[in-house]
N, C-alpha and C positions, 0 to 999 in steps of 0.2 A: 504494499500500500503505498503510496507517495505520502509525503507530511508535508504541510505547506510551512516555510519558511516564513515569518512573520518579520523578521529584520532583512533586506535586501531592496531590489527595487523598487521602486512604484515609479509607475508611467501617467505624471501629472496631466491631467487634463486644461487645456486652454480656461481658465481662470477667466471669471465676469459676474456680478452680481445678479440675485433677481430681482428684475426690472420690468418683466412681461414684453422685454422686445428682445427680438431673433438679431440681432445685429452683428453677431460673432460667426466667422464659418467655424465648421465642427473639424477638427483639423487630423489626419492621419497620426504625423508624427510629435510624439508627447514627451516634453523636456522629462527628465528623470529626478527623482530627489529618494530618499529613505525613509521607511517606516520602521518605525520602534518596535522592542520586541515583546512590548503588551501593547499590541495594535488593538483598537477598537475595534467593533463591528461597521461601523461608520466607516471608517479606515480601509478596513477588510473589502467593503462593499464599494468604496473607491477604487481602489486595487482591480478588483472583478470588472467593474466598470470599464476604467482604462484603459484594462488590457482587451475587451469587447470592442470597443473603437480600435484600438492600431491593428486588431483580426481584422474586423469589418466598417473601415472607414464610414462607408457610406450605407447606413440602415434598411436602404431598397434591398440590399443580398445578402441581408441576414438570412441565420437558416440555409446556411450554403447556398444559398439561391440564385442559379446564374442568370436569370433575370427578374426585374422585379414582379411585384403582389401582394395584393391587399390581403394580409392573413395573419393571424392572432399571433404567434410567434413572435412579428414584429412587431405590436399591440404592445405584448406582453414584455419583450424590454423596454419600450417606450415608456410605459408603464412604471417600471420599476426604479428608469432613468426620472421620472420625472419626480419620483418619490426623494433619488438620490438629491436632485435638484434643492428640494424643499429642506432636505435634512442638511445638508452644505452650504447652498446659496452660491455651487456654482454654476457658471451659465455652460458650460461645456453639456449639461447633461441636457438643460431645456433644448439647446441648441439640436442636440440629436436626433432627439423626436422629434421637433418640428419640421427637422430637413426631413426625416419619411413624410409628414405628414404634406408638407410641400412638393415631395415629388409624386406622391399618388393621387390631389385632388385637386383639382387646375378652378381656374377663377370662376367657374358656374357651379364649382360644389360636386362635380361628374367624380366619381372615386375610379382610378384606373383598376381595370381587373376584374373590376364587381360586378359581379350580375345576379340581380335580385331574384329572378326565375329561376335559381340553382335553389332555393332556398337553404343556404348551407349556414347552420346556428355558427360555425367559425366566424364566418366574414361579420359577423356584428359585435367579436368581444371588441377588437381596436377602437370600438366606439368611446369608451370610457375614456383613453386618451385623450381623444376628441374632443370630449365635453370638457377638461380640464384645460385643454388650448383655446378652446373657444372662450371658456371665463377670464382667462389671461390676456385675450387679445383682440374679442369680440366681430373676429372673423367671418364673414358670413358665408362664405364658402365652406369654412368647416361647420357651421350651424345648418345647410343646406345637406351636405354631408351624413352627417348627425340625422339629421329626419330622416335621410332615403335609407337608415340601418335598422332605426325605428318601423317607418313603415310596412319594412321585410315582415319584421313580427306581427302585424297587426292579420297579416293574412298568412302567415307559415303555420304549413299543416302541421295538425294536433292529432294525439289519440282520443279516445272516445270519451276519455275522461278532462282533456282540454291540455296534455303536456305536450311538450313540442317535439316534433320530429327529429331526430339526429341530421338530417338530412334527408331532403327530397327525394334522394338516391336511395335512402336509406329507409321504408317505410313503414310507419307503426314502431317505431325503435326510438325508445329514451336510454341515452348512454350518458354514465358520470359526467363524463368530458362535455358534455352539452349544459348541462347546470350553470358551471363557470364560465360556458361564451356566451349564454345569453341571457344567466338572470341580474349577476352582479352590473349588468350594461343596461338592463331595466328599470332597476331601483334606484340608480343614477340618474337614469333620464328624469323618472318618475320626479325627485326631490328639486331637479335640477329646472324642470320644465314644467312643473306642477299639473302632474298625472297622476294623482294619488291613487286609483283606481288598478293602476299599477301593479301597486305591493300586495294584492290580491291575485294576480299571475302571477308573479314572482315566488309567493309564499306555496300557491299548488304545485309549481315547478317542483318545489323541494318535499313537500306534501306526497307528491306521486312518486319520486326517486327516493324515496324511503320508504315507500308502502309496501313497492316490486323489488325493489334491490336488495335489501336490509335483511340479512342472516341472523336470526336471534342466536345461531350456536356459537358461531365466531365473533360476533358483534360489528363483522365486514360486510363489504358491501360488494355484489357482483358488477363488473363490468357493464351489461347491457340487458333490459330488457324488451322482448319482439311481443307486443299485445298481440298480434296473428297467428303468433308461435308459427311462421312459415318458416324461417332461416333455420341451416343445417345447426349451426349454432346455438339454438333456442332448446329448451328442455321443454317437451310438448305439453307437460303439465303448466310450470311453470312460466315460462316464457323467458328463462332466465340463461345467458351466457354460464360458462360452467367452470371459472375461477375470479382468482379474487387478484386483478390489477394494480400494482401498487402507484400508478399515476390518476388512471382512474379516480382513483377515491382520493388522491392528490387535488385532483380538481376540482370535484366536491367538497372539501376538507375547506378548500381555500374560499370557494364560490360563499360558503355558508360564515363568515369570519367578515367575508366583504360586503355581503347583503344585508349583514349587520348595522354594517356603519351609516343606510339609510333607511333602513324600515322605522317608522315613526316609532318612540317609546310605549304609545297607547294601542298600537294596531294589535288587534284581537287574535294575530297567528307568529308574533316575536317571538311570544314562550315558547311555541312551538320550534322554530325554528332553532334557538337557543338550547332546549332539550333536545334535541337533535345533533348540535353540534358537542356537546357533551357526550353523547352516546356515539357518535363517532370519533370522540378522543377516547373515553373507556375503550373501545373496541382495537384501538393502534397500540394501545400502551403496553398491550397483552403480547404482540405480535412485534413489539422496539427491540434489534440485535442488542447484544450486549455493548456493542460498539457505538450504539445511539442512531444504528442506521434501521431501513429497512430492505429489502427484498425485492426485488421484480414481482414475484409471486410471494403474497404478502404472508402468507399462510403456512409456505412450505420450506422456510429456512433454509436450513446447507444442503437441501435435496439436491442431487447432481445435476449441474446448468444453472443452478438460480444465483443471483448476485444479489450485492447490496447495493439498492440503484441510487443516480444522485439526483433525479428530477424529482421524484416520490419522495425520499426523503427532504429534500429542501422545503419542498411542498407542505409535508408533515413539521418540520419545525417550523416556516411561518404562520400555519395554522395552529398550531401550541402558543407558541410564543406573543403574535398578537390577542387568540382568542383569551390568555390571560391577561395581559398586560390592557386591554380593552374591558375588560371584566365580563365577558361571553362565556368563559370556559372558567372551570373551577381551581383555585389557586392550584391545588394539589398536582397540574399535569405543567407546574413552572418547571420543575428539574427535568422531566423527560422533553421539555422544550428546549433546556440546555444543554442538555445530553446531546438532543438531535443534531443540534446547530455545531458543537465541540466534533462529535462526531464526524462532519462532512469536515471540518478542517483536520483533523489526523489523518482521515482515508482518504478522502475523495478530491482533493485539492493541492495541485502540485505547482511550485515553481518553474516556470521555463528558463533554458539561458536565459533570453535575453531579459528578464527579469518579469515577464509578466504570470499573471496564475490563471491556468487551468483549472474547469470539472471536470473529472472524471465519471467512466462507467455509466454515460446514461443510453439509457434506451432511446433507438432514433426515431422511433417511432409503432406505435401501433394500434389496432383496431378490429373490429370484425366485420364479415361479409366482404363485400365488394369483390374486386376484382385485380391479380392473383385472389381467392376467395383467402380469409381469415378463418381460421375455426373458433378461437378463444378456448386452445387444451393448452396445456401447462407447456409442451412443446413446442409451439405457437411462441410463446411468451418471451420464452429463456432462448430462441434462437433469432428473434430478432435482432438486427443490427444496433450494433453498441458506438457513439462516439464522444467523445471530448466535447464540455463547450455549446452543446446542443441550448437554443436560446430558453428552452421547456428547463434546463434545470440553470440556467444562469441568469434567467429573470426574478424565479423563487431564491435564489440564491442570495441573491443583492437585496430583498425585500425580506429576505429572512435575516441578513447581518443589522437591517437596520430596527430591528424587531429585537433581537437579541439585545443589545444598547439598552432600550428599554426596559426592558423586564431587570437586565441586572442593576440597573440605576435604580428602580424602582422597588428593590427589594433591602 
């Protein structure tokens, strides 16, 4: 396992204070400085963000992409960078998010590569960081793009009880991933643009995935549910996929604590969401490895082929730390959150020869169905490609780093 060296070279981003104006360019070459051996979570987040800027100077090409795409992975990193900008005041991170938005949204508010008719719930997730940029800049083309994403969800296909299909090409299916892709955006939109009825819809998505995907025996959540029972991966009785995939649960966990930022205190379903979050936390900690991390297939431990996976572990660290800090989760989970973050540092973060840091052992992608067909078996999950610095780990790791400091300082 690679061990992070908290002293060494920090690739420092171009500086600038938070003033709401994107006047500085994001730079590929960043001057070097050092980090002390007792680096804080914020300092480590800065190291990771600056390393990511060096690896991918143009955010259009995040996720190892050969050409630009409007995608949740880019939005995830931009969301993390805006959080880091708020924590540090360093304009470089704001500029990076603006660079992506301005490369993908034209003056009329049209989003490059986006097709509403695909009804792909992944595509609405980047709307969260766009809302932040709109509030900061007041740019009307951002607002028009946000409205386009909201309009998709008005017509998005649903299950018989109102659950959003994961995608038009995955009919009758709800996946854990989809809760993160849709619900935090809709909750944030509801608060930002005064559409309170949306909070009921958001709560219903969480209620339905909990109703169908939760397994009381393990305390974990199955990756997907097919209402029609037509998919090969779906159990003919329950409609459930056969395994507990780490990152799927990570998406759902992050969604819970992010949605709670916006659901009004007096909303009738707020307690339900809080209860589900605590139920999720209780299930997860039962399967937390001695390293503080979680396996790709969460309940299978060190079974042959299974591995400690960085994106799920980062997501769970963020979920536990933020949940405790915000008061959404019981305080008892603070130690689990800190152990998870420290486990990432000790086992899955490495320092490169140029001083950049990398996050390792990240599942590149996993899903259900499609072509070639993804069966959801244990063998399927453990054999999907692994890679370093996948944005699905980079973004949550940065966000977990910021939450770690808040919890440590609050105790």
